[in-house]
Each structure stands twice: as C-alpha cells, then as structure tokens.
DSSP file (Angstrom, degrees, kcal/mol; ACC not computed):
  #  RESIDUE AA STRUCTURE BP1 BP2  ACC     N-H-->O    O-->H-N    N-H-->O    O-->H-N    TCO  KAPPA ALPHA  PHI   PSI    X-CA   Y-CA   Z-CA
    1    1 A X              0   0    0      0, 0.0     2,-0.2     0, 0.0     0, 0.0   0.000 360.0 360.0 360.0 135.4   -6.1    6.0  -48.3
    2    2 A X        -     0   0    0      1,-0.1     2,-0.2     2,-0.0     3,-0.0  -0.444 360.0-106.9 -82.4 148.2   -8.2    4.5  -50.9
    3    3 A X     >  -     0   0    0     -2,-0.2     4,-2.3     1,-0.1     3,-0.3  -0.515  23.6-132.2 -70.3 133.6   -7.5    1.3  -52.8
    4    4 A X  H  > S+     0   0    0      1,-0.2     4,-2.5    -2,-0.2     5,-0.2   0.886 108.1  54.7 -57.8 -37.9   -6.3    2.0  -56.4
    5    5 A X  H  > S+     0   0    0      1,-0.2     4,-1.9     2,-0.2    -1,-0.2   0.907 110.4  45.3 -62.5 -41.9   -8.8   -0.7  -57.6
    6    6 A X  H  > S+     0   0    0     -3,-0.3     4,-1.8     2,-0.2    -1,-0.2   0.865 110.3  55.0 -68.4 -35.8  -11.7    1.1  -55.9
    7    7 A X  H  X S+     0   0    0     -4,-2.3     4,-2.5     2,-0.2    -2,-0.2   0.930 107.8  48.2 -65.9 -44.3  -10.5    4.4  -57.2
    8    8 A X  H  X S+     0   0    0     -4,-2.5     4,-2.5     1,-0.2    -1,-0.2   0.884 110.4  52.6 -63.3 -36.6  -10.6    3.1  -60.8
    9    9 A X  H  X S+     0   0    0     -4,-1.9     4,-1.9    -5,-0.2    -1,-0.2   0.868 110.0  48.2 -66.4 -32.3  -14.1    1.8  -60.2
   10   10 A X  H  X S+     0   0    0     -4,-1.8     4,-2.4     2,-0.2    -2,-0.2   0.893 111.4  50.0 -73.4 -38.9  -15.2    5.2  -58.9
   11   11 A X  H  X S+     0   0    0     -4,-2.5     4,-2.5     2,-0.2    -2,-0.2   0.929 111.5  47.9 -65.4 -44.8  -13.7    6.9  -61.9
   12   12 A X  H  X S+     0   0    0     -4,-2.5     4,-1.8     2,-0.2    -1,-0.2   0.904 111.0  52.6 -61.5 -40.5  -15.4    4.5  -64.3
   13   13 A X  H  < S+     0   0    0     -4,-1.9     4,-0.5     1,-0.2    -2,-0.2   0.911 112.4  43.8 -61.1 -44.3  -18.7    5.0  -62.5
   14   14 A X  H >< S+     0   0    0     -4,-2.4     3,-1.1     1,-0.2     4,-0.3   0.875 110.3  55.3 -68.4 -39.2  -18.4    8.8  -62.8
   15   15 A X  H >< S+     0   0    0     -4,-2.5     3,-1.2     1,-0.3    -2,-0.2   0.814 100.8  60.1 -65.2 -29.8  -17.3    8.6  -66.5
   16   16 A X  T 3< S+     0   0    0     -4,-1.8    -1,-0.3     1,-0.2    -2,-0.2   0.752  97.4  61.4 -69.1 -21.8  -20.5    6.5  -67.2
   17   17 A X  T <  S+     0   0    0     -3,-1.1     2,-0.3    -4,-0.5    -1,-0.2   0.595  79.7 107.6 -77.5 -13.2  -22.5    9.6  -66.0
   18   18 A X    <   -     0   0    0     -3,-1.2     2,-0.6    -4,-0.3    -3,-0.0  -0.502  55.4-157.5 -76.1 130.3  -21.1   11.9  -68.8
   19   19 A X        -     0   0    0     -2,-0.3     2,-0.2     0, 0.0    -2,-0.1  -0.922   9.7-152.4-106.9 110.5  -23.6   12.7  -71.5
   20   20 A X        -     0   0    0     -2,-0.6     0, 0.0     1,-0.1     0, 0.0  -0.575  24.5-105.4 -83.2 143.0  -21.8   13.8  -74.7
   21   21 A X        -     0   0    0     -2,-0.2    -1,-0.1     1,-0.1     2,-0.1  -0.287  37.7-109.6 -65.5 153.6  -23.5   16.2  -77.2
   22   22 A X     >  -     0   0    0      1,-0.1     4,-2.5     4,-0.0     5,-0.2  -0.353  29.1-104.5 -78.1 166.2  -24.9   14.8  -80.4
   23   23 A X  H  > S+     0   0    0      1,-0.2     4,-2.3     2,-0.2     5,-0.2   0.891 123.9  51.4 -59.2 -40.7  -23.4   15.5  -83.8
   24   24 A X  H  > S+     0   0    0      2,-0.2     4,-2.4     1,-0.2    -1,-0.2   0.883 109.1  48.8 -69.1 -38.5  -26.4   17.9  -84.4
   25   25 A X  H  > S+     0   0    0      2,-0.2     4,-2.5     1,-0.2     5,-0.2   0.922 112.0  49.5 -66.0 -43.6  -25.9   19.8  -81.1
   26   26 A X  H  X S+     0   0    0     -4,-2.5     4,-2.2     2,-0.2    -2,-0.2   0.925 112.4  47.3 -61.4 -44.3  -22.2   20.2  -81.8
   27   27 A X  H  X S+     0   0    0     -4,-2.3     4,-2.6    -5,-0.2    -2,-0.2   0.932 113.9  47.3 -61.9 -47.6  -22.8   21.5  -85.3
   28   28 A X  H  X S+     0   0    0     -4,-2.4     4,-2.2     1,-0.2    -2,-0.2   0.899 113.1  48.3 -61.5 -41.8  -25.5   24.0  -84.1
   29   29 A X  H  X S+     0   0    0     -4,-2.5     4,-2.0     2,-0.2    -1,-0.2   0.874 111.2  50.6 -69.4 -37.6  -23.4   25.2  -81.4
   30   30 A X  H  X S+     0   0    0     -4,-2.2     4,-2.4    -5,-0.2    -2,-0.2   0.924 111.3  47.9 -64.0 -47.8  -20.4   25.7  -83.7
   31   31 A X  H  X S+     0   0    0     -4,-2.6     4,-2.4     1,-0.2    -2,-0.2   0.915 109.9  52.0 -61.0 -43.8  -22.4   27.6  -86.2
   32   32 A X  H  X S+     0   0    0     -4,-2.2     4,-2.8     2,-0.2     5,-0.2   0.887 108.4  52.3 -59.2 -40.6  -23.9   29.8  -83.4
   33   33 A X  H  X S+     0   0    0     -4,-2.0     4,-2.6     2,-0.2     5,-0.2   0.941 110.8  47.6 -62.2 -48.8  -20.3   30.6  -82.2
   34   34 A X  H  X S+     0   0    0     -4,-2.4     4,-2.3     2,-0.2    -2,-0.2   0.909 113.0  48.1 -58.7 -42.4  -19.3   31.6  -85.8
   35   35 A X  H  X S+     0   0    0     -4,-2.4     4,-2.7     2,-0.2    -2,-0.2   0.956 113.9  45.3 -64.0 -50.4  -22.3   33.8  -86.2
   36   36 A X  H  X S+     0   0    0     -4,-2.8     4,-2.7     1,-0.2     5,-0.2   0.886 112.4  51.6 -62.3 -38.3  -21.8   35.5  -82.8
   37   37 A X  H  X S+     0   0    0     -4,-2.6     4,-2.1    -5,-0.2    -1,-0.2   0.894 111.4  49.0 -67.5 -36.8  -18.1   36.0  -83.5
   38   38 A X  H  X S+     0   0    0     -4,-2.3     4,-2.5    -5,-0.2    -2,-0.2   0.923 111.1  49.1 -64.6 -44.3  -19.0   37.6  -86.9
   39   39 A X  H  X S+     0   0    0     -4,-2.7     4,-2.7     1,-0.2    -2,-0.2   0.924 113.0  46.1 -61.9 -45.8  -21.5   39.9  -85.3
   40   40 A X  H  X S+     0   0    0     -4,-2.7     4,-2.7     2,-0.2     5,-0.2   0.885 111.0  52.4 -67.1 -36.0  -19.2   41.1  -82.6
   41   41 A X  H  X S+     0   0    0     -4,-2.1     4,-2.4    -5,-0.2    -2,-0.2   0.935 112.0  47.1 -64.0 -43.4  -16.3   41.6  -85.1
   42   42 A X  H  X S+     0   0    0     -4,-2.5     4,-2.3     2,-0.2    -2,-0.2   0.933 112.1  50.2 -60.2 -45.0  -18.6   43.7  -87.2
   43   43 A X  H  X S+     0   0    0     -4,-2.7     4,-2.4     1,-0.2    -2,-0.2   0.929 113.2  43.7 -63.8 -43.7  -19.8   45.7  -84.3
   44   44 A X  H  X S+     0   0    0     -4,-2.7     4,-2.9     1,-0.2    -1,-0.2   0.875 111.6  54.8 -71.1 -31.7  -16.3   46.5  -83.0
   45   45 A X  H  X S+     0   0    0     -4,-2.4     4,-2.5    -5,-0.2    -1,-0.2   0.924 110.6  45.6 -60.6 -42.7  -15.1   47.3  -86.5
   46   46 A X  H  X S+     0   0    0     -4,-2.3     4,-2.4     2,-0.2    -2,-0.2   0.912 114.0  48.2 -66.3 -45.2  -18.0   49.8  -86.9
   47   47 A X  H  X S+     0   0    0     -4,-2.4     4,-2.5     1,-0.2     5,-0.2   0.915 112.8  49.4 -64.0 -42.9  -17.3   51.3  -83.4
   48   48 A X  H  X S+     0   0    0     -4,-2.9     4,-2.5     2,-0.2    -2,-0.2   0.901 111.2  48.7 -62.1 -41.1  -13.6   51.5  -84.2
   49   49 A X  H  X S+     0   0    0     -4,-2.5     4,-2.8    -5,-0.2    -2,-0.2   0.919 111.8  48.9 -61.6 -43.9  -14.2   53.2  -87.5
   50   50 A X  H  X S+     0   0    0     -4,-2.4     4,-2.4     2,-0.2    -2,-0.2   0.930 114.7  44.6 -64.8 -45.3  -16.6   55.7  -85.9
   51   51 A X  H  X S+     0   0    0     -4,-2.5     4,-2.6     2,-0.2    -1,-0.2   0.902 113.7  51.4 -67.8 -39.0  -14.1   56.6  -83.1
   52   52 A X  H  X S+     0   0    0     -4,-2.5     4,-2.8    -5,-0.2     5,-0.2   0.944 110.5  48.0 -61.3 -49.0  -11.2   56.8  -85.6
   53   53 A X  H  X S+     0   0    0     -4,-2.8     4,-2.1     1,-0.2    -2,-0.2   0.904 111.7  50.3 -58.7 -43.0  -13.1   59.1  -87.8
   54   54 A X  H  X S+     0   0    0     -4,-2.4     4,-2.4     2,-0.2    -1,-0.2   0.892 110.5  48.4 -64.6 -40.9  -14.0   61.3  -84.9
   55   55 A X  H  X S+     0   0    0     -4,-2.6     4,-3.0     2,-0.2     5,-0.2   0.930 111.1  50.5 -65.3 -42.6  -10.5   61.6  -83.7
   56   56 A X  H  X S+     0   0    0     -4,-2.8     4,-1.9     1,-0.2    -2,-0.2   0.889 111.3  49.5 -58.3 -39.0   -9.2   62.4  -87.2
   57   57 A X  H  X S+     0   0    0     -4,-2.1     4,-2.2    -5,-0.2    -2,-0.2   0.932 112.1  46.7 -67.3 -46.1  -11.9   65.1  -87.4
   58   58 A X  H  X S+     0   0    0     -4,-2.4     4,-2.1     1,-0.2    -2,-0.2   0.919 114.3  48.2 -62.7 -42.9  -10.9   66.6  -83.9
   59   59 A X  H  X S+     0   0    0     -4,-3.0     4,-1.0     2,-0.2    -1,-0.2   0.851 111.1  50.9 -65.6 -33.6   -7.2   66.5  -84.8
   60   60 A X  H  < S+     0   0    0     -4,-1.9    -2,-0.2    -5,-0.2    -1,-0.2   0.893 112.1  45.9 -67.4 -40.3   -7.9   68.1  -88.2
   61   61 A X  H  < S+     0   0    0     -4,-2.2    -2,-0.2     1,-0.2    -1,-0.2   0.854 112.0  51.8 -70.7 -35.3   -9.8   70.9  -86.6
   62   62 A X  H  <        0   0    0     -4,-2.1    -1,-0.2     1,-0.2    -2,-0.2   0.697 360.0 360.0 -73.5 -19.8   -7.2   71.4  -83.9
   63   63 A X     <        0   0    0     -4,-1.0    -1,-0.2    -3,-0.2    -2,-0.2   0.463 360.0 360.0 -80.0 360.0   -4.3   71.7  -86.4
C-alpha cells in the first residue's frame, strides 16, 4: 500500500504534465462545433423533408 503523502506527490506530478488549451484554441474549437452542428442539422432536415415528401406522394398515389 502506498503512503498517502507519496500518492499526493504523484498526483501533483501528473497534474503538472497537463497542458490546457489556450483561449484562442477553445474559441476556435467552439466555433467549429457550432458550424458542424449547423451543417448536420441542415443536412438531416433536408433528408427528412425529402423522405417525408416521398412518403406523402406514395401514400397519395396509393389512396
């Protein structure tokens, strides 16, 4: 079993190795996420509209 003091030292040692993103990197990544989410939402909206129109057309012809 490890000494609690040694464990805390190891945790601090590992925490010092962490590199946090800069403000600019965070902003750029956030903007890219919003852009990609918008593109996917638009794509799925168009696909859903096309499929819905096709099904309505098929059901109208079948009636």
